[in-house]
C-alpha positions in Angstrom: -4.6 -12.8 4.6 -1.1 -13.0 5.9 1.3 -15.1 4.2 -1.0 -16.3 1.6 -0.1 -15.0 -2.0 -3.0 -13.1 -3.9 -3.3 -15.7 -6.6 -4.6 -18.1 -3.7 -7.3 -15.4 -2.5 -9.1 -14.7 -5.7 -9.6 -16.7 -9.1 -9.5 -13.2 -10.7 -6.5 -12.5 -12.7 -6.0 -9.1 -11.3 -7.7 -7.1 -8.7 -8.3 -4.2 -11.2 -10.5 -6.6 -13.2 -12.6 -7.2 -10.1 -13.9 -3.6 -10.4 -15.8 -4.6 -13.4 -18.2 -6.4 -11.2 -19.3 -3.3 -9.7 -19.5 -1.6 -12.8 -16.2 0.5 -12.1 -13.3 1.0 -14.5 -10.1 -0.6 -13.0 -6.4 0.2 -14.0 -3.5 -1.9 -13.1 -0.1 -0.2 -12.6 3.4 -1.0 -11.7 3.2 0.8 -8.4 7.1 0.4 -8.0 7.5 2.9 -11.0 6.6 6.5 -9.4 5.9 8.2 -12.8 3.5 5.4 -14.0 1.6 5.5 -10.7 1.5 9.4 -11.1 0.0 9.0 -14.6 -2.4 6.3 -13.7 -3.7 8.5 -10.8 -4.0 11.6 -12.7 -6.1 9.8 -15.4 -8.3 8.3 -12.5 -8.7 11.7 -11.1 -9.8 13.5 -14.3 -12.2 10.6 -15.1 -13.9 10.9 -11.5 -13.7 14.7 -11.7 -15.7 14.6 -15.0 -18.5 13.0 -13.0 -17.9 9.5 -14.4 -17.6 7.9 -11.0 -14.9 5.9 -9.1 -12.0 4.1 -10.4 -10.0 1.3 -9.1 -6.2 1.7 -9.1 -4.3 -1.7 -8.5 -0.8 -1.0 -7.8 1.6 -4.0 -8.1 3.9 -3.1 -5.4 6.4 -5.2 -3.2 6.1 -5.1 0.6 9.8 -5.5 1.6 9.1 -5.8 5.4 7.0 -8.4 7.3 3.3 -8.1 7.7 3.6 -7.9 11.5 6.5 -8.3 14.3 5.1 -12.0 14.5 5.5 -12.6 10.7 8.6 -14.3 9.3 8.6 -13.7 5.5 11.5 -16.0 4.9 8.8 -18.9 5.4 7.2 -17.8 1.8 9.9 -15.7 0.2 13.2 -16.7 -1.2 16.3 -14.2 -0.9 16.4 -14.1 -4.9 12.8 -13.0 -4.8 13.6 -10.0 -2.5 16.9 -9.1 -4.3 14.8 -9.2 -7.8 12.5 -6.7 -6.2 15.1 -4.7 -4.4 16.4 -4.0 -8.1 12.9 -2.5 -8.9 12.7 -0.3 -5.5 10.8 2.9 -6.4 13.2 5.6 -4.6 15.9 4.2 -6.3 14.4 4.3 -9.8 13.2 7.8 -9.0 16.9 8.8 -7.8 18.4 7.4 -11.0 15.8 9.1 -13.0 16.1 12.6 -11.5 20.0 12.2 -11.5 19.9 11.3 -15.2 18.0 14.3 -15.8 20.3 16.5 -13.7 17.6 17.2 -11.2 18.9 15.2 -8.1 22.3 14.5 -6.8 23.9 13.1 -3.4 24.3 16.6 -2.0 20.8 17.4 -2.3 19.7 14.2 -0.9 22.0 14.6 2.2 20.4 18.1 2.5 16.9 16.6 2.7 18.1 13.7 5.1 19.5 16.4 7.4 16.6 18.7 7.3 14.0 16.0 7.9 16.2 14.4 10.6 16.1 18.2 12.3 12.6 18.6 11.8 11.5 15.2 13.1 13.7 15.5 16.1 12.3 19.0 16.9 8.5 17.4 16.6 9.5 14.5 19.1 11.2 17.0 21.4 7.9 19.3 21.2 5.7 16.1 21.6 8.0 15.0 24.8 7.1 18.0 26.4 3.3 17.8 26.2 1.4 16.6 29.1 1.0 12.6 29.1 -2.7 11.8 28.1 -4.5 9.7 30.5 -6.2 6.4 29.4 -9.6 7.9 30.1 -9.0 10.8 28.0 -7.7 9.0 25.3 -10.9 6.8 25.4 -13.0 10.0 25.5 -11.1 11.2 22.4 -11.4 8.1 20.3 -15.3 7.7 20.4 -17.7 10.3 19.6 -20.5 8.2 21.3 -18.7 5.8 23.5 -20.6 2.3 23.8 -21.6 1.4 27.2 -18.7 -0.7 27.6 -16.2 2.2 26.8 -18.4 4.5 29.2 -17.6 1.9 32.0 -14.0 1.9 31.1 -13.7 5.4 31.0 -15.2 5.6 34.6 -12.8 2.7 35.8 -9.7 4.5 34.4 -10.8 7.8 35.8 -11.1 6.0 39.4 -7.5 4.7 39.1 -6.1 7.8 37.9 -7.4 9.7 40.7 -5.4 7.3 43.2 
């Protein structure tokens, strides 16, 4: 639940070990380490593709932002905690690793930022040119088989949209 540490939600030491109750292997991995995460996912995929069934992967990650717009993480997090996790940020770790290998630099990063910004802006411009969807159409598109209540709402919105 929101604002409740995982340790208070389950008596299990890890979520990965809860997989055993379902007869499924579980892996716990540092989700802030892209290379460790890749390796765990690769092993789980190989296991699954060999016909052995599913694998639970528990990634130990830190959510830097709030759960919701109404959540205030300062109620249950200290600045020291946040700062400690910022030092483990996966983007910084990967940037450092690739930089040390000579595979990444600030110019390359700026090129990616510029290209991505351009692509997003073009997509937003294109989306803005699309006709605005009516609520009735949205409801028709969301539900393959609308419930009686949704059918009633569709009719109600269609009537409003005609006016």
